[in-house]
C-alpha positions as CSV (number, residue, x, y, z in Angstrom):
1,X,-20.9,18.9,25.5
2,X,-23.0,20.1,22.5
3,X,-23.0,17.1,20.1
4,X,-22.3,19.4,17.1
5,X,-19.4,21.2,18.9
6,X,-16.8,19.4,16.8
7,X,-18.5,20.4,13.6
8,X,-17.9,24.1,14.4
9,X,-16.0,25.8,11.5
10,X,-12.4,26.5,12.5
11,X,-12.5,30.4,12.0
12,X,-14.7,30.5,15.2
13,X,-11.9,29.3,17.4
14,X,-10.4,32.1,19.5
15,X,-7.0,33.0,18.0
16,X,-7.8,31.6,14.5
17,X,-9.9,34.0,12.4
18,X,-10.5,33.9,8.7
19,X,-7.0,34.4,7.4
20,X,-5.4,31.7,9.5
21,X,-8.4,29.5,8.7
22,X,-7.7,29.8,5.0
23,X,-4.1,28.7,5.4
24,X,-4.9,25.8,7.8
25,X,-7.5,24.5,5.3
26,X,-5.1,24.8,2.3
27,X,-2.1,23.4,4.0
28,X,-3.4,20.8,6.4
29,X,-7.1,20.3,5.3
30,X,-8.3,21.6,8.7
31,X,-11.9,23.0,8.4
32,X,-13.6,22.1,11.7
33,X,-12.8,21.7,15.4
34,X,-12.8,18.0,14.8
35,X,-10.1,18.3,12.1
36,X,-7.9,20.3,14.4
37,X,-8.5,17.8,17.3
38,X,-7.3,15.0,15.0
39,X,-4.1,16.8,13.9
40,X,-1.9,14.5,15.9
41,X,1.7,15.4,16.8
42,X,4.4,13.5,14.9
43,X,7.0,13.7,17.7
44,X,7.5,15.1,21.2
45,X,10.2,17.0,23.1
46,X,10.5,15.8,26.6
47,X,10.1,18.7,29.0
48,X,9.7,16.6,32.1
49,X,13.0,17.7,33.7
50,X,14.5,21.1,34.5
51,X,18.3,21.3,34.4
52,X,20.6,23.4,36.5
53,X,23.3,25.2,34.6
54,X,26.1,23.2,36.2
55,X,24.4,20.0,35.0
56,X,24.4,20.9,31.3
57,X,26.2,18.7,28.7
58,X,27.0,19.8,25.1
59,X,24.8,16.9,23.9
60,X,22.8,18.8,21.2
61,X,19.6,17.9,23.1
62,X,16.8,20.3,23.8
63,X,16.6,21.1,27.5
64,X,14.8,23.6,29.8
65,X,16.5,25.7,32.4
66,X,15.0,28.1,35.0
67,X,16.9,31.3,35.7
68,X,17.1,35.1,35.3
69,X,18.6,37.5,32.7
70,X,21.0,39.9,34.5
71,X,22.6,41.6,31.5
72,X,21.9,42.2,27.8
73,X,24.5,43.4,25.2
74,X,24.9,43.7,21.4
75,X,28.0,42.2,19.8
76,X,29.3,43.2,16.4
77,X,30.0,40.3,14.0
78,X,31.4,40.1,10.5
79,X,27.9,40.2,9.2
80,X,25.4,42.2,11.3
81,X,25.1,41.9,15.1
82,X,24.1,39.4,17.7
83,X,22.2,40.0,20.9
84,X,23.6,38.2,23.9
85,X,21.9,37.8,27.3
86,X,23.7,36.6,30.5
87,X,21.4,34.0,32.1
88,X,22.0,32.8,35.7
89,X,20.7,30.4,38.3
90,X,22.1,29.4,41.7
91,X,24.7,27.1,40.2
92,X,26.3,29.2,37.4
93,X,25.8,31.3,34.3
94,X,25.3,30.7,30.5
95,X,24.4,32.8,27.4
96,X,21.2,33.2,25.4
97,X,21.9,34.3,21.8
98,X,19.8,35.9,19.1
99,X,20.9,36.6,15.5
100,X,17.7,38.4,14.4
101,X,14.6,40.1,15.8
102,X,16.7,42.2,18.3
103,X,14.4,45.1,18.5
104,X,11.3,43.0,19.4
105,X,13.3,40.9,21.9
106,X,14.9,43.9,23.6
107,X,11.5,45.5,24.1
108,X,9.9,42.4,25.5
109,X,12.5,40.8,27.7
110,X,12.3,41.5,31.5
111,X,15.6,41.8,33.4
112,X,15.8,39.9,36.8
113,X,12.5,38.1,36.4
114,X,12.5,34.2,36.6
115,X,12.1,32.6,33.1
116,X,11.9,29.1,31.8
117,X,14.1,28.9,28.7
118,X,14.0,25.9,26.3
119,X,16.3,25.1,23.4
120,X,19.4,23.3,22.2
121,X,22.7,23.6,24.1
122,X,26.0,24.4,22.4
123,X,29.3,25.1,24.0
124,X,31.9,27.8,23.1
125,X,35.1,27.5,25.1
126,X,33.9,27.0,28.7
127,X,30.6,28.8,28.2
128,X,27.3,27.2,27.4
129,X,25.0,29.0,25.1
130,X,21.4,28.6,23.8
131,X,20.6,30.2,20.4
132,X,17.0,31.5,19.8
133,X,15.5,29.9,23.0
134,X,11.8,29.5,23.5
135,X,11.1,31.7,26.6
136,X,8.3,31.9,29.0
137,X,8.0,33.8,32.3
138,X,8.0,31.2,35.2
139,X,4.7,32.7,36.5
140,X,3.1,32.1,33.0
141,X,4.7,28.7,32.6
142,X,3.1,27.6,36.0
143,X,-0.3,28.9,34.9
144,X,-0.4,27.2,31.5
145,X,-1.7,23.6,30.8
146,X,1.1,21.5,32.3
147,X,2.8,20.3,29.1
148,X,5.5,18.0,30.3
149,X,6.3,16.7,26.9
150,X,6.1,19.2,24.0
151,X,4.1,18.0,21.0
152,X,5.6,18.8,17.6
153,X,2.8,19.1,15.0
154,X,3.0,18.5,11.2
155,X,3.9,21.7,9.5
156,X,4.7,23.2,6.0
157,X,6.8,26.0,4.8
158,X,3.8,28.2,4.1
159,X,2.5,27.8,7.6
160,X,5.8,28.8,9.1
161,X,6.1,31.8,6.7
162,X,2.7,33.0,7.8
163,X,3.7,32.8,11.4
164,X,1.7,29.7,12.3
165,X,4.5,28.0,14.2
166,X,4.3,24.9,16.4
167,X,3.7,27.1,19.4
168,X,0.8,28.8,17.7
169,X,-0.8,25.4,16.8
170,X,-0.2,24.3,20.4
171,X,-2.1,27.5,21.6
172,X,-5.0,26.7,19.3
173,X,-5.1,23.2,20.7
174,X,-5.2,24.6,24.3
175,X,-8.0,26.9,23.3
176,X,-10.0,24.0,21.8
177,X,-9.5,21.9,25.0
178,X,-10.6,24.9,27.2
179,X,-13.7,25.5,25.1
180,X,-14.7,21.7,25.2
181,X,-13.6,21.4,28.9
182,X,-11.6,18.4,27.6
183,X,-14.9,16.3,27.4
184,X,-15.4,14.2,24.2
185,X,-18.0,11.6,23.5
186,X,-16.9,8.0,24.1
187,X,-16.7,5.9,20.9
188,X,-15.9,2.4,22.1
189,X,-18.0,0.0,24.3
190,X,-17.2,-0.6,28.0
191,X,-16.6,-4.4,27.4
192,X,-13.9,-3.7,24.8
193,X,-12.3,-1.0,26.9
194,X,-12.2,-3.2,29.9
195,X,-10.9,-6.2,28.1
196,X,-8.0,-4.2,26.4
197,X,-7.5,-1.9,29.5
198,X,-8.0,1.2,27.3
199,X,-8.1,4.7,28.7
200,X,-11.2,6.8,27.8
201,X,-11.5,8.8,24.6
202,X,-11.2,12.1,26.5
203,X,-8.1,11.0,28.4
204,X,-6.6,9.7,25.2
205,X,-7.1,12.9,23.3
206,X,-5.8,15.0,26.2
207,X,-2.7,12.8,26.5
208,X,-1.9,12.7,22.8
209,X,-1.7,16.5,22.8
210,X,-0.6,17.3,26.3
211,X,1.1,14.1,27.7
212,X,2.3,14.4,31.3
213,X,4.8,11.5,30.7
214,X,5.9,8.7,28.4
215,X,3.6,6.1,29.9
216,X,0.5,8.2,29.5
217,X,1.5,9.0,25.9
218,X,1.9,5.4,25.1
219,X,-1.5,4.5,26.5
220,X,-3.1,7.4,24.4
221,X,-1.4,6.3,21.2
222,X,-2.5,2.7,21.7
223,X,-6.1,3.7,22.4
224,X,-6.3,6.0,19.3
225,X,-4.5,3.6,17.0
226,X,-6.8,0.7,18.0
227,X,-9.9,2.8,17.5
228,X,-8.9,4.0,14.1
229,X,-8.1,0.5,12.8
230,X,-11.2,-1.0,14.6
231,X,-13.5,1.3,12.7
232,X,-11.7,0.6,9.3
233,X,-12.2,-3.1,10.0
234,X,-15.8,-2.7,11.2
235,X,-16.7,-1.0,8.0
236,X,-15.0,-3.6,5.8
237,X,-16.4,-6.6,7.6
238,X,-20.0,-5.2,7.8
239,X,-19.8,-4.5,4.1
240,X,-18.9,-8.2,3.6
241,X,-21.7,-9.4,5.8
242,X,-24.3,-7.1,4.2
243,X,-23.2,-8.5,0.8
244,X,-23.5,-12.1,1.9
245,X,-27.0,-11.5,3.3
246,X,-28.5,-8.9,0.9
247,X,-26.8,-9.4,-2.5
248,X,-28.2,-12.6,-3.8
249,X,-25.8,-14.6,-6.0
250,X,-26.5,-17.0,-8.9
251,X,-26.6,-20.4,-7.4
252,X,-24.2,-22.8,-9.1
253,X,-25.8,-26.1,-8.0
254,X,-24.5,-28.5,-10.6
255,X,-21.1,-30.0,-11.0
256,X,-21.6,-31.1,-14.6
257,X,-20.1,-32.6,-17.6
258,X,-17.6,-29.8,-18.4
259,X,-16.1,-29.7,-14.9
260,X,-15.9,-33.5,-14.5
261,X,-14.6,-34.2,-18.0
262,X,-11.8,-31.6,-17.6
263,X,-10.9,-32.9,-14.2
264,X,-10.9,-36.5,-15.4
265,X,-9.3,-36.3,-18.8
266,X,-7.6,-33.0,-19.4
267,X,-5.6,-32.0,-16.3
268,X,-2.0,-31.7,-17.4
269,X,-0.8,-32.6,-13.9
270,X,-2.1,-33.7,-10.5
271,X,-3.6,-30.6,-8.6
272,X,-1.6,-29.5,-5.6
273,X,-3.3,-29.7,-2.1
274,X,-3.4,-25.8,-2.2
275,X,-5.2,-25.8,-5.5
276,X,-7.8,-28.4,-4.3
277,X,-8.4,-26.4,-1.1
278,X,-8.9,-23.2,-3.1
279,X,-11.3,-24.8,-5.6
280,X,-13.3,-26.2,-2.6
281,X,-13.5,-22.6,-1.1
282,X,-14.7,-21.2,-4.4
283,X,-17.2,-23.9,-4.9
284,X,-18.6,-23.2,-1.4
285,X,-19.1,-19.6,-2.4
286,X,-20.7,-20.4,-5.8
287,X,-23.2,-22.7,-4.2
288,X,-24.2,-20.5,-1.3
289,X,-26.9,-18.3,-2.9
290,X,-24.8,-15.2,-2.1
291,X,-22.6,-13.3,-4.5
292,X,-19.0,-14.4,-4.4
293,X,-16.3,-11.8,-4.0
294,X,-13.0,-13.6,-3.5
295,X,-9.4,-12.6,-3.9
296,X,-7.2,-15.4,-5.2
297,X,-3.5,-14.9,-4.4
298,X,-0.9,-17.2,-5.8
299,X,2.7,-16.7,-6.3
300,X,4.3,-16.7,-9.7
301,X,3.8,-20.1,-11.4
302,X,1.5,-21.5,-8.7
303,X,-1.2,-22.5,-11.1
304,X,-3.9,-19.9,-10.8
305,X,-5.0,-20.2,-14.4
306,X,-6.2,-23.9,-13.9
307,X,-8.2,-22.8,-10.9
308,X,-9.8,-20.0,-12.9
309,X,-10.6,-22.3,-15.8
310,X,-12.3,-24.9,-13.5
311,X,-14.4,-22.1,-12.0
312,X,-15.4,-21.0,-15.5
313,X,-16.3,-24.6,-16.5
314,X,-18.5,-24.7,-13.3
315,X,-20.3,-21.6,-14.6
316,X,-20.9,-23.3,-17.9
317,X,-22.3,-26.4,-16.2
318,X,-24.9,-24.1,-14.6
319,X,-25.8,-22.5,-17.9
320,X,-23.8,-19.3,-17.5
321,X,-21.1,-17.5,-19.4
322,X,-17.7,-16.5,-17.9
323,X,-15.2,-13.8,-18.7
324,X,-11.6,-13.2,-17.8
325,X,-10.2,-9.7,-17.9
326,X,-6.4,-8.9,-17.9
327,X,-4.7,-5.5,-17.8
328,X,-2.5,-5.8,-21.0
329,X,-2.9,-7.3,-24.4
330,X,0.2,-9.5,-23.9
331,X,-1.3,-11.0,-20.7
332,X,-4.8,-11.4,-22.2
333,X,-3.4,-13.1,-25.3
334,X,-1.3,-15.4,-23.1
335,X,-4.3,-16.3,-20.9
336,X,-6.3,-17.0,-24.1
337,X,-3.6,-19.3,-25.6
338,X,-3.1,-21.0,-22.2
339,X,-6.8,-21.8,-21.7
340,X,-7.2,-23.0,-25.3
341,X,-4.3,-25.4,-24.8
342,X,-5.7,-26.7,-21.5
343,X,-9.2,-27.2,-23.0
344,X,-7.7,-29.3,-25.8
345,X,-10.5,-30.9,-27.8
346,X,-13.3,-30.1,-25.3
347,X,-16.4,-28.5,-26.8
348,X,-16.0,-25.0,-25.2
349,X,-16.4,-21.8,-27.3
350,X,-13.8,-19.3,-26.2
351,X,-12.8,-16.0,-27.8
352,X,-10.3,-13.1,-27.3
353,X,-11.3,-9.4,-27.4
354,X,-8.6,-6.7,-27.2
355,X,-8.1,-3.2,-28.6
356,X,-6.6,-4.7,-31.8
357,X,-9.4,-7.2,-32.5
358,X,-10.7,-6.4,-36.0
359,X,-14.1,-4.8,-36.5
360,X,-15.5,-7.8,-38.5
361,X,-14.5,-10.2,-35.7
362,X,-16.0,-7.9,-33.1
363,X,-19.4,-7.9,-34.7
364,X,-19.4,-11.7,-34.8
365,X,-18.2,-11.8,-31.2
366,X,-20.9,-9.5,-30.0
367,X,-23.6,-11.6,-31.6
368,X,-22.2,-14.9,-30.2
369,X,-22.0,-13.3,-26.7
370,X,-25.6,-12.1,-26.9
371,X,-27.1,-15.3,-28.2
372,X,-25.2,-17.4,-25.7
373,X,-23.1,-19.4,-28.3
374,X,-19.8,-18.1,-26.7
375,X,-19.0,-19.6,-23.4
376,X,-15.8,-17.8,-22.3
377,X,-14.6,-14.4,-23.2
378,X,-11.0,-13.4,-22.5
379,X,-10.0,-9.7,-22.9
380,X,-8.6,-6.4,-21.9
381,X,-10.5,-3.2,-20.9
382,X,-12.2,-3.7,-24.2
383,X,-14.6,-6.2,-22.4
384,X,-16.0,-3.2,-20.4
385,X,-17.3,-1.3,-23.5
386,X,-21.1,-0.8,-23.5
387,X,-21.4,-2.6,-26.8
388,X,-20.2,-5.8,-25.1
389,X,-23.4,-7.5,-23.8
390,X,-23.6,-11.1,-22.5
391,X,-26.6,-13.3,-22.6
392,X,-26.0,-14.4,-19.0
393,X,-22.7,-13.6,-17.4
394,X,-22.3,-15.7,-14.3
395,X,-18.6,-15.3,-13.4
396,X,-16.2,-12.5,-14.0
397,X,-12.5,-13.0,-13.2
398,X,-10.2,-10.0,-13.0
399,X,-6.4,-10.6,-13.2
400,X,-3.8,-8.3,-11.6
401,X,-6.7,-6.4,-10.1
402,X,-4.7,-3.5,-8.6
403,X,-4.3,-2.2,-12.2
404,X,-8.0,-1.7,-12.5
405,X,-9.9,1.2,-11.0
406,X,-13.1,0.7,-8.9
407,X,-15.3,2.2,-11.6
408,X,-14.1,-0.4,-14.1
409,X,-14.9,-3.2,-11.8
410,X,-18.4,-1.9,-11.1
411,X,-19.0,-2.0,-14.9
412,X,-18.4,-5.7,-14.9
413,X,-20.9,-6.0,-12.0
414,X,-23.6,-4.5,-14.2
415,X,-23.0,-6.9,-17.0
416,X,-24.8,-9.5,-15.0
417,X,-27.6,-11.7,-16.2
418,X,-30.6,-10.1,-18.0
419,X,-34.0,-9.4,-16.4
420,X,-35.4,-12.6,-14.7
421,X,-39.0,-12.1,-15.8
422,X,-40.4,-12.1,-19.4
423,X,-42.0,-8.6,-18.9
424,X,-38.6,-7.1,-18.1
425,X,-39.0,-7.1,-14.3
426,X,-36.1,-7.2,-11.8
427,X,-32.6,-7.7,-13.0
428,X,-30.9,-10.9,-12.3
429,X,-28.2,-11.2,-9.7
430,X,-24.7,-9.7,-10.4
431,X,-22.0,-12.2,-11.6
432,X,-19.7,-13.8,-9.1
433,X,-16.4,-12.0,-8.9
434,X,-13.0,-13.7,-8.6
435,X,-10.0,-11.3,-8.3
436,X,-6.6,-12.8,-9.0
437,X,-3.1,-11.5,-8.3
438,X,0.4,-12.8,-8.7
439,X,1.8,-10.0,-6.6
440,X,1.4,-11.5,-3.2
441,X,-0.1,-8.9,-0.8
442,X,1.2,-9.1,2.8
443,X,-1.5,-10.2,5.2
444,X,-1.4,-6.8,6.9
445,X,-2.2,-5.0,3.7
446,X,-4.8,-7.6,2.5
447,X,-6.7,-7.1,5.8
448,X,-6.9,-3.4,5.2
449,X,-7.3,-3.1,1.5
450,X,-9.3,-6.3,0.8
451,X,-10.9,-6.8,4.2
452,X,-14.3,-7.0,2.5
453,X,-13.2,-9.8,0.2
454,X,-12.7,-13.5,1.1
455,X,-9.1,-14.4,0.5
456,X,-7.8,-17.7,-0.9
457,X,-4.1,-18.4,-1.2
458,X,-2.3,-21.0,-3.4
459,X,0.9,-21.4,-1.3
460,X,2.6,-24.3,-3.0
461,X,4.2,-24.8,-6.4
462,X,3.1,-27.7,-8.7
463,X,5.1,-30.9,-8.4
464,X,8.4,-31.1,-10.3
465,X,9.1,-27.4,-10.0
466,X,12.5,-26.7,-8.5
467,X,12.9,-23.4,-6.6
468,X,15.0,-20.9,-8.6
469,X,18.6,-20.5,-7.2
470,X,19.3,-16.8,-6.7
471,X,22.8,-15.2,-6.3
472,X,24.1,-11.7,-6.1
473,X,27.2,-10.9,-8.1
474,X,29.2,-7.6,-8.6
475,X,30.1,-6.2,-12.0
476,X,33.7,-7.3,-11.4
477,X,32.5,-11.0,-11.6
478,X,31.0,-10.4,-15.1
479,X,33.4,-12.8,-17.0
480,X,32.5,-15.7,-14.7
481,X,28.8,-14.9,-15.3
482,X,29.3,-14.9,-19.1
483,X,31.1,-18.3,-18.9
484,X,28.1,-19.6,-16.8
485,X,25.7,-18.4,-19.5
486,X,27.7,-20.2,-22.2
487,X,27.6,-23.4,-20.3
488,X,23.8,-23.2,-19.9
489,X,23.3,-22.4,-23.6
490,X,25.5,-25.5,-24.4
491,X,23.0,-27.6,-22.5
492,X,20.3,-26.2,-24.7
493,X,18.8,-23.6,-22.3
494,X,17.8,-20.0,-22.9
495,X,18.7,-16.8,-21.1
496,X,17.0,-13.5,-20.2
497,X,19.2,-10.4,-19.6
498,X,17.0,-7.6,-18.2
499,X,17.9,-3.8,-17.9
500,X,16.0,-1.4,-15.6
501,X,13.5,1.0,-17.0
502,X,13.5,4.3,-15.2
503,X,10.6,6.3,-16.7
504,X,12.3,9.7,-16.1
505,X,14.9,9.2,-18.8
506,X,14.1,7.1,-21.8
507,X,17.2,8.3,-23.5
508,X,19.5,7.0,-20.8
509,X,17.6,3.7,-20.5
510,X,17.9,3.2,-24.2
511,X,21.6,4.0,-24.0
512,X,22.2,1.5,-21.1
513,X,20.3,-1.2,-23.0
514,X,22.1,-0.6,-26.3
515,X,25.6,-0.5,-24.5
516,X,24.6,-3.8,-22.8
517,X,23.4,-5.3,-26.1
518,X,26.6,-4.4,-27.8
519,X,28.9,-5.9,-25.1
520,X,26.8,-9.1,-25.1
521,X,26.9,-9.3,-29.0
522,X,30.7,-9.1,-28.8
523,X,30.8,-11.8,-26.1
524,X,28.2,-14.1,-27.9
525,X,29.0,-13.6,-31.6
526,X,26.8,-14.8,-34.5
527,X,26.3,-17.3,-36.0
528,X,27.0,-19.4,-33.0
529,X,24.6,-17.4,-30.8
530,X,21.3,-15.6,-31.8
531,X,20.1,-12.7,-29.7
532,X,16.6,-11.1,-29.5
533,X,16.1,-7.6,-28.2
534,X,12.9,-6.0,-26.9
535,X,12.4,-2.5,-25.5
536,X,9.7,0.2,-25.2
537,X,10.6,2.2,-28.3
538,X,9.8,-0.7,-30.7
539,X,6.6,-1.1,-32.6
540,X,4.3,-3.7,-31.1
541,X,4.6,-6.0,-34.2
542,X,8.4,-5.9,-33.9
543,X,8.2,-6.8,-30.2
544,X,5.9,-9.7,-30.9
545,X,8.2,-10.9,-33.7
546,X,11.3,-10.9,-31.4
547,X,9.3,-12.5,-28.5
548,X,8.0,-15.2,-30.9
549,X,11.6,-16.0,-32.0
550,X,12.7,-16.5,-28.4
551,X,9.6,-18.5,-27.5
552,X,10.3,-20.9,-30.5
553,X,13.9,-21.2,-29.4
554,X,15.4,-19.6,-32.5
555,X,17.3,-17.2,-30.3
556,X,19.1,-18.2,-27.1
557,X,19.4,-14.8,-25.4
558,X,16.7,-12.2,-24.9
559,X,18.0,-8.7,-24.0
560,X,15.1,-6.6,-22.7
561,X,13.9,-3.8,-20.5
562,X,11.2,-4.8,-18.0
563,X,8.5,-5.2,-20.7
564,X,8.8,-9.0,-20.2
565,X,7.8,-8.7,-16.5
566,X,4.3,-10.1,-16.7
567,X,3.2,-13.4,-18.0
568,X,5.9,-14.4,-20.5
569,X,6.1,-18.2,-20.4
570,X,9.2,-19.9,-21.9
571,X,9.7,-23.2,-20.0
572,X,13.1,-23.7,-21.7
573,X,14.5,-20.4,-20.3
574,X,16.6,-21.3,-17.2
575,X,18.7,-18.2,-16.5
576,X,17.5,-14.7,-15.6
577,X,20.2,-12.0,-15.3
578,X,19.1,-8.7,-13.8
579,X,21.4,-5.8,-14.6
580,X,21.7,-2.9,-12.0
581,X,19.4,-5.0,-9.8
582,X,19.7,-2.4,-7.1
583,X,17.5,-0.1,-9.2
584,X,14.6,-2.5,-9.1
585,X,11.9,-2.7,-6.4
586,X,11.5,-6.1,-4.6
587,X,8.2,-7.1,-6.1
588,X,9.6,-6.3,-9.6
589,X,12.7,-8.5,-8.9
590,X,10.4,-11.3,-7.7
591,X,8.2,-11.0,-10.7
592,X,11.2,-11.1,-13.1
593,X,12.6,-14.1,-11.3
594,X,9.2,-15.8,-11.9
595,X,9.9,-15.8,-15.7
596,X,12.4,-18.7,-15.1
597,X,11.9,-21.9,-13.3
598,X,8.8,-22.9,-15.4
599,X,10.3,-26.1,-16.8
600,X,11.7,-29.2,-14.9
601,X,15.3,-28.0,-15.1
602,X,17.1,-26.2,-12.3
603,X,16.9,-22.4,-13.0
604,X,19.0,-19.5,-11.9
605,X,18.5,-15.8,-11.2
606,X,21.7,-13.7,-11.1
607,X,21.4,-10.1,-9.6
608,X,24.2,-7.9,-11.0
609,X,25.2,-4.7,-9.2
610,X,28.0,-2.2,-8.7
611,X,29.8,-2.1,-5.4
612,X,28.1,1.1,-4.1
613,X,24.8,0.0,-2.5
614,X,22.4,1.8,-0.2
615,X,21.1,0.0,3.0
616,X,17.7,-0.6,1.4
617,X,19.2,-2.0,-1.7
618,X,21.3,-4.4,0.3
619,X,18.2,-5.5,2.2
620,X,16.3,-6.1,-1.1
621,X,19.2,-8.2,-2.6
622,X,19.7,-10.2,0.6
623,X,15.9,-11.0,0.8
624,X,15.9,-12.2,-2.9
625,X,18.9,-14.5,-2.3
626,X,17.4,-15.8,1.0
627,X,13.8,-16.7,0.0
628,X,11.5,-17.6,-2.9
629,X,8.4,-17.0,-0.9
630,X,6.5,-14.1,-2.4
631,X,4.6,-13.4,0.8
632,X,7.7,-13.0,2.8
633,X,9.1,-10.8,0.1
634,X,6.0,-8.7,0.1
635,X,6.3,-8.2,3.9
636,X,9.8,-6.9,3.6
637,X,8.8,-4.7,0.7
638,X,5.9,-3.3,2.8
639,X,8.4,-2.4,5.6
640,X,10.8,-0.8,3.2
641,X,8.3,1.2,1.1
642,X,5.1,1.6,3.1
643,X,1.6,0.8,2.0
644,X,1.1,3.6,-0.5
645,X,4.0,2.7,-2.8
646,X,3.2,-0.9,-2.7
647,X,-0.2,-0.6,-4.3
648,X,0.9,1.7,-7.1
649,X,0.1,5.4,-7.4
650,X,-3.6,5.1,-8.2
651,X,-4.2,3.5,-4.8
652,X,-1.6,5.2,-2.7
653,X,-4.1,7.5,-1.1
654,X,-6.1,4.5,0.2
655,X,-4.6,4.3,3.7
656,X,-4.6,7.9,4.8
657,X,-4.7,7.0,8.4
658,X,-4.4,9.7,11.0
659,X,-2.3,8.0,13.6
660,X,-2.0,4.2,13.0
661,X,0.5,2.7,10.6
662,X,-0.5,-0.6,9.2
663,X,3.1,-1.9,9.0
664,X,4.4,-0.8,12.4
665,X,1.0,-1.4,14.1
666,X,0.5,-4.9,12.6
667,X,-0.4,-6.4,16.0
668,X,-2.9,-3.6,16.9
669,X,-4.5,-4.2,13.4
670,X,-4.9,-7.9,14.1
671,X,-6.4,-7.1,17.6
672,X,-8.8,-4.6,16.0
673,X,-9.9,-7.0,13.3
674,X,-10.5,-9.7,15.9
675,X,-12.7,-7.4,18.1
676,X,-14.6,-6.1,15.0
677,X,-15.4,-9.7,14.0
678,X,-16.5,-10.7,17.5
679,X,-18.7,-7.6,17.9
680,X,-20.5,-8.2,14.6
681,X,-21.0,-11.9,15.4
682,X,-22.5,-11.1,18.8
683,X,-24.5,-8.0,17.8
684,X,-24.7,-7.6,13.9
685,X,-26.9,-4.5,14.1
686,X,-25.2,-2.9,17.1
687,X,-28.5,-2.9,19.0
688,X,-27.2,-3.9,22.4
689,X,-27.2,-0.9,24.9
690,X,-23.4,-1.3,25.7
691,X,-22.7,-0.9,22.0
692,X,-24.5,2.4,21.7
693,X,-21.3,4.5,21.7
694,X,-20.0,2.4,18.7
695,X,-23.2,2.7,16.8
696,X,-23.2,6.5,17.4
697,X,-19.6,7.0,16.3
698,X,-20.0,4.6,13.3
699,X,-23.2,6.3,12.0
700,X,-21.5,9.6,12.2
701,X,-18.4,8.4,10.4
702,X,-20.5,6.9,7.6
703,X,-22.3,10.3,7.2
704,X,-19.0,12.2,7.2
705,X,-17.2,9.5,5.1
706,X,-14.4,9.8,7.7
707,X,-13.5,6.2,7.1
708,X,-12.6,6.2,3.5
709,X,-14.5,3.8,1.4
710,X,-11.6,1.7,0.5
711,X,-12.2,-0.5,-2.4
712,X,-14.7,-2.5,-4.3
């Protein structure tokens, strides 16, 4: 086969032409033979059996029957007419019915010729009928490619309207296979195919489009899913290896005064084993002469900030500056205050830079950064502005990384250390990068999205933390819930009551919140109780004032929309009530629950709902009540919502896989990753003769960008 055959533009395929080509491109993104070949069916109709008329059941299934038309008639109805054919075989008779297209059908149907008809069976009285059947003369049916199971291809309204039906797409596919003689270049090595008992690429493509039976279809699906995930992993892992060999890092060789003094004198509590393990992994990276690119996952409240600080102190001990970037001002300010508190009286210069930093402060800050007097900068996107120049940035930490785009991260990269030589020669190495997230990412997704990062996980909570008790209560139990709140306030505790925020309708959200606020104010009257309220329509200064009152303990109840989701820390708050909990996603519920349970007291999370709940909502609530493990919650969330939704809109296009599904095909993904790692260990440059097919396919993919450059 001509190696460029699959690059042929689609209009050249017999039966396509320029008009159809335009629609195929606009609706399905099909421009070449290769694109058409990779338009995989999303389901199949089993045409492996032929039924006799006396075997038919009114099951609503699609079946095929061989027989002849012996009679045609037109029947008047209330609206228009219907065309009815009497269809017989040697066991009985049935009717074929058409409600439109009579003229064309009458002209084209042959009486007394054997046909194969295919369609859904219905029964009227004692007569079976098949409306608008697919029909093919038996002689043609026997000549065609033997499609035992009929593929159903993805379609759109526009395609159907322009006459590009499933049958037309099937015909195009047959034409493509005839022109290529069904021969396609192999893209996996013999050893991998033998070990996994995979069928060849040509067999797999044939059986995905024209499967003879269920077994061959399953083999074709496995082979193509494995291959797709294998190449995704191959790309991610080779990027990681290239980075480790080629991109030199700043060697942090010293563990000096800052690190040891903090460890010895300022730690507020004993580090957990998980924290110690993660710090050890990071120290290994920082001392390895290669640039670190590590993802630090830790559940809400697992103590990521201390780990981040210890890494920044390590940077200082080696003569470098560090910066910590967070997605919102609230979070950046909180990190800044938290770090200052942890550092106590240590001699570390730390500053905060956000959109609302005054101009005079900025100028001072810029100077201190450039002359190296400032050790740690905490900030929002403001850190990325060109004006912000470091003397020698050695470590950049990005918090809640999925809220930052790729371009923003690369800006941080280029803020690395200045030229190494006095005459302005080569630039220094880029800073080490540590990415932190409190939204646990399921392993499956982490392997696909962050396969090129090393992953560290803090999977235990600091000592003395009790897991939050979570219960689900219906609106009808509200009075009992109110009594429980009063008891907790008597003990000196504070309470959050959160209302959902549904972007589409601010007016409704506001009304819900205000109705809720009024009923709570009636139930908890002043002066005995003080209530704070925070919502999206308030001015930032008013929000901060209300938050501040709650933090200081001047108010016992905080009524809020989800603006308090990230990073609010009030150890004395022990109850989180989530109203209309069925309207929240799982990760949001988990993040909100993480706002309590920060002190030594037992904390509670109460999920309030009405009685009408969808199946998904029930699953979400049951999961929350059953477990506090963020990773388990993230796995359930992934199954319910799919990978796109989980990563937020800006990254939902990331996993546009053609046939594999990273949730359902979790096992295949693990197998693919294992084989990609083994292959690169054994033959990093793919130079061995048996790996030639992989090298060929991989090089072509990198040229065509078929494997989407995921991330980083």
